[in-house]
N, C-alpha and C positions, 0 to 999 in steps of 0.2 A: 546592507549585506545580511542575508539570512543564514542562520545556523542549520546545518543538515542534521537535525536530531535523529532521524530514523536511520541514518547511515550506520550508526554504531549500536543499534538496538540489541544485537547479540551480546555486546559487552554489558549493557544494562541488565539484561536477563540473567547473565552469569553472576554479576555482582549481587543482584537481589536474591538470586538462588542461594548464594553462599551465606548471605545474611539470614535468610529464612532457615536454612539448614542449621546454621550455628545456633540460632535462637531455639529451634526445636530440640537440639542436642542438650543445650543448657537446661531447658525445661524438664527433659527426661532425666538427666543426671542429677541436677540440683533441686528441681521442683521450685515451688513458690513458698514463701514463708507468710502464711496468713496472720494478720494482726488480730487483736482481741475483739475487733468489731465482728469477726467471723467465728472465732473459737471461744469467745467469752473470756473474761478476766478482769483485772483491776489496773487502773492507771493512777499513779501517784506522782504529782509534780511538786518539787521542792526547790527552794533557793537557799544556798548557803550564804550566811552573812559575810564570811571571810572567804578563804581560799577553798575552791571545790576540790574534793579528792578525785583521784583517777577512777575510770570506769571499773578497772580490775579491783581496786581497793574497795569500792562500793559493793561489788559482787562478793568479795571475800568477807566483808562485814556481815552480809545477809546470808551467808552460806549455811549458818546453823538453823535457819528457819526453813520450814517446808513451803517454799514459794514456787517450786518448779523452775523453769528457765526464766531468768530475769533479764529483760532487755533494758540496757541503760543508754539513754540518749541525752548528751549534754545540750543545754540551751543557753544561748547568750553567754555571759561571762561566768556566772556562778550557779546557773540553774541546771536542773537535771529532771528528766522524765523517766520514771521506772514503770515498765509494763511486765506484769506477772499474771499467774493464774488467779482466779477469783478467790479473794481472801475475806475473812470475817473482820469485824471491827476490832476484836481483841488482837488479831494478827496485825492489823493495820497499825495499832498503837505500838506493838512490839517492833515493827519495822522502823517507825519513827524513833523509838528509843535506841535501837541499834545504830541508826544513822547518826544520832547525836553523840554516840560514844566516840571518843577520840582514840586514834591508834596509840598503843602503848609506846612511850618514848624510850630514850636511852636511860640506863640506870644512873641515878644520882651518885656522885662520888662518895658522899657521906652516908648513903643509905642503899640497901639492896632492893628497895621497893621501886617500881617503875614510876615515872612521872605520869600521872593521869590527868585528863582534862575532858572537855566536852565541846563538841562543835555546835555552834548556834546555826539553826536553820529555820526557815519559814515554809510552812505547807501552803502551796498555792491551790491545789485541788486534789480531790480523791474521788474517783468514779469507778463503778463496777458495772460490767455488762455481762448478763447471763448468757450461757451457751444457747438457750432457746432463741433469744433475740438474735444472736450471731448467726444461727442456722437460717432464721427467717430472712435476714439481710442477704445471706449468700444465695438463697433460692430466688429472691426478688431480683438480685443483680443479674443472674443468669437469664431470667425471663426478660428483663429490660434489654439486655444485649441482643437476644434473639429477635425480639419485636422491632428493635431499632434497625437491625440489618435487613429484616424482611420488608419493613416499610421503605427503606432506602431503595431497594431493588424495584419495588412496585412503582415508586414515584418516578424514578429515572425511566423505567420502561414506558410509563404513561406519558411523560414529558417529551420523549423522543419518538413517539408513535408515528409522527408525520415523515420521518426519514427512515423508512424500513429498507432502503436500498443504499449502498450495497450490503450494509450490516443491519440485521434485524434489531429493533429497538431494545429487545430484552437482553441482547448481548452487551449493550452499554451498561445495563444494570449489573450483569454478571462480572464484567471487567471491573466495575467500581467496587464490587464485593471483594474481588481478588486483591485490588489495591488496598482496601481497608484491612484485609487480613495481614498484608505486608506491614501496614502502618502501625497496627496494634501489636503484632507479634514481636517486632523488634524491641520496642520498649519493655514488653513482658520478659523477653529473653535477658535483657540487661538487668531487670529487677531480680531475676532469678540468680544472676551472678552476685548482685549486691546483697541479696538475702543470704547467700552462702558465706560470703566473706566479710560483709559489714552488718549482718543481722537486720537488714532493711526489710520491713514487713509490708505486705499488701493490705492497705487499709481502705476505708470508704473514700477518703479524699483522693487516693491513687486511682481507685476504680472510677470515681467521678471525672478525674482528668482523662482517663482512657476513653470514657464515653464522649467527653468533649473533643478528643482527637478524632473520633468517628465523624462528628459533625464538621469539624474544621477541614479534615482531609477531603471529605466528600464535596465540600464547598469548592475547594481548589480544583478537584477533578471535574465537577459539573461546569465550572467556568470554561475549562478547555473544551469539554464536550459541546457546550452551547455554542462556542465559536465554530467548532466543526460543523454543527448543524446549520448555522447561518451560511457558512461557505458552501456547504453541500446544496443548499437551496439555490445558490447562484450558479451551480454547475460549472465551476471554474477548475479545470485540470483533473488529474486522476485522484483517486481517493488518497493515495500516499502523499501526493503534493498538497492536497487540501489539509490533511492532518499536519503536515510539516509547517505549512503557512499558519495554521491556527495556533500551533505551539509557539511560533515566533511572535505572533500577535499578542499572546497572553503571558509571555515570559516575564516581562517587566512587572506586570500587575501581580503575578503570583509571588515573585521574589520580594517585592516591596511590602506586600501585605504580610508575608511571613516574617520578614525582618522586623517590622514595627511591633509585631506581637512578641517575637523572641527577645527584643530589647527589654520589654517590661518583665517577661518571665525570668530572664537572667537576673534582673534586679531583685525580684521576689526570692529567687533561689538563694542569693547571697545575703540579702538583707531582711527577708521576711520571717526569719525565725524557724525553729525546728518543725513547727506544726505545718507550715506551708512548703517546706524545703522539697519534699519528695513529690508533693502535688505539682509543684512547678517543674521538677525534673521530668516527670512523666509527660507533661505537656511539651516541654522542650524537645524531648526525644521523638514524641509523636508528630509534632509539627515539622521537624526536620525530615523525618521519614515520609510524611504526607506530602510535603512540597516536592521532594524527590520523585515520589511515585506518580504524582499528578503530571509531571513533565516527562520523566524518563521511563515510566512503566505502563501506565494505563493506556495512553494513546498508541504507543508502539505495540502493545498487545492486540489492539484492534486491527492494526495493519497486518500483523503476523497471523492473526486469526483469519482475516480475509484471504491472505495468500495461501494458507493451509486449505481453506475450503475450495479454492479454485484448483488446487492440485488434486484434491480428493475425488 
């Protein structure tokens, strides 16, 4: 029994349109929070020997120092990563000294002086990234994305050159580009919300994950398009019937491939530590969006495009 995928294509388009619009609104209203990879700054990773203080307590402890906006990210049970503007070695030592200071306790019954102490901590790493390097990374990232998208369109147009009827081969490339826009924009929109309310930054690992989403999503879409090409060469049925048959034939493969990848990414998200957490999240969001678009968006757009051309 086959699923009539194309019967509800208007619902798919409306749903995707709402997601894209919501993502664009979030980007315009909230924007993205670039990490120090792009803006320049310092990273300090420490681990407390005993109990780790709260994020707010750490920020209040460092409030006297000129560090700009300090981003505090807990890691594991007692670890913490601090991200701040670029600081000197003297300021670095002042930060460590401040963090070792214990919060003033309650007053002793026999004395008016507060009980003082010190927190023991271990410095794991301290790195500084200059703003020049950050700008260079930003520029190269934009160039890589543009070249990747352009190469994808050219490759698909060349691969489908033998099936120029009823849809020209270049339109397969353009539809793939639209699907990729959908697949990447939705994770970016979610990261803009996380940046606003959870101080989640866009870092090089997140950008790497989004680039990986481009490759993963286009792979799913090309698998469906390739089956359409094979069925077109057999000249069995109308174009809409061929597309629907191709979607049914590739459905199990697409879902199984995505699920096996998602199982690993979910494990990395929960168990991989703070460094890999948002890298895995970007991949999870992108793969879910990519699997959806390869089945419910890319191919239905081809059918809708052909129907529009016949009416025009």
